[in-house]
C-alpha positions in Angstrom: 21.6 7.2 -3.7 24.5 7.5 -1.6 24.2 7.4 2.6 26.3 10.6 2.1 23.5 12.3 -0.3 20.7 10.7 1.4 21.8 12.4 4.5 22.2 15.9 3.0 18.7 15.5 1.5 17.1 14.3 5.0 19.1 18.0 6.8 18.0 20.1 4.0 14.6 18.9 4.5 14.4 19.1 8.1 15.5 22.6 8.6 13.6 25.1 8.9 12.8 27.8 6.4 13.2 31.7 7.5 10.1 33.7 8.4 9.4 36.1 5.7 8.8 39.9 6.7 5.2 40.8 5.6 3.9 43.1 7.9 0.6 41.6 9.1 -0.6 40.4 5.3 -1.1 36.8 5.9 -3.7 38.0 9.3 -5.1 40.3 7.5 -6.0 38.1 4.5 -7.0 35.3 6.8 -9.1 37.8 8.8 -10.8 39.2 5.8 -11.8 35.4 4.0 -15.6 34.1 4.9 -16.2 32.1 8.0 -15.1 28.3 6.9 -18.1 25.6 6.6 -19.0 23.6 9.1 -18.1 19.8 8.7 -20.8 17.7 8.5 -19.0 14.4 8.3 -20.8 12.9 12.0 -24.3 14.1 10.8 -23.4 11.9 7.4 -22.1 9.3 9.8 -25.1 9.4 12.1 -27.9 9.1 9.6 -26.4 6.7 8.2 -26.0 4.3 11.4 -29.8 5.4 11.8 -30.9 4.3 8.5 -29.1 0.8 9.0 -30.9 0.5 12.5 -34.4 1.6 11.0 -34.1 -1.1 8.0 -33.0 -3.7 10.5 -36.2 -2.8 13.1 -38.0 -2.8 10.1 -37.3 -6.3 8.6 -37.4 -7.5 12.2 -40.9 -6.2 12.7 -42.4 -6.8 9.0 -40.5 -10.1 7.7 -42.0 -13.1 8.1 -40.2 -15.2 10.2 -38.4 -18.4 9.3 -40.7 -20.7 11.4 -43.7 -19.3 9.4 -41.8 -20.0 6.2 -42.4 -23.8 6.6 -39.1 -24.7 6.3 -37.4 -27.5 8.2 -34.4 -26.1 9.0 -31.4 -27.4 11.4 -30.4 -23.9 13.0 -34.0 -22.7 13.6 -33.7 -23.5 17.6 -30.5 -20.7 17.4 -32.5 -17.9 15.5 -32.7 -15.6 19.0 -28.6 -16.1 18.8 -28.3 -15.5 15.2 -31.0 -12.6 15.8 -28.2 -11.1 18.4 -25.3 -11.5 16.1 -27.0 -10.1 13.2 -28.1 -6.9 15.0 -24.6 -7.0 16.6 -23.1 -7.0 12.9 -25.3 -4.7 11.3 -26.5 -2.2 14.0 -24.3 -2.1 17.3 -21.1 -2.9 15.4 -20.9 0.4 13.1 -22.8 2.7 15.8 -19.5 1.6 18.0 -17.1 2.6 15.0 -18.8 5.9 14.5 -18.8 6.8 17.7 -15.1 5.7 18.6 -14.2 7.7 15.3 -15.4 11.1 16.3 
């Protein structure tokens, strides 16, 4: 496609179409339609966030601690830091993302 053809296509696409006289037909049809369903996307998002938070909380409360497993892990002293990082990654980050997307 040459530059001249591209300019012609772009100009044709940018020009406004003339309005058609419909004597209020579109408004009457739109007014007669039933009201639209409410979007429940935020509810679904918050449900997912609450489920993730609840699952994380239940895991923290009910799962045996790493110290109780009798494993000699080199990072046992860092468990509070790792717990906070896991909380941020699993719970807080999605909640912040959901809140900022609304």
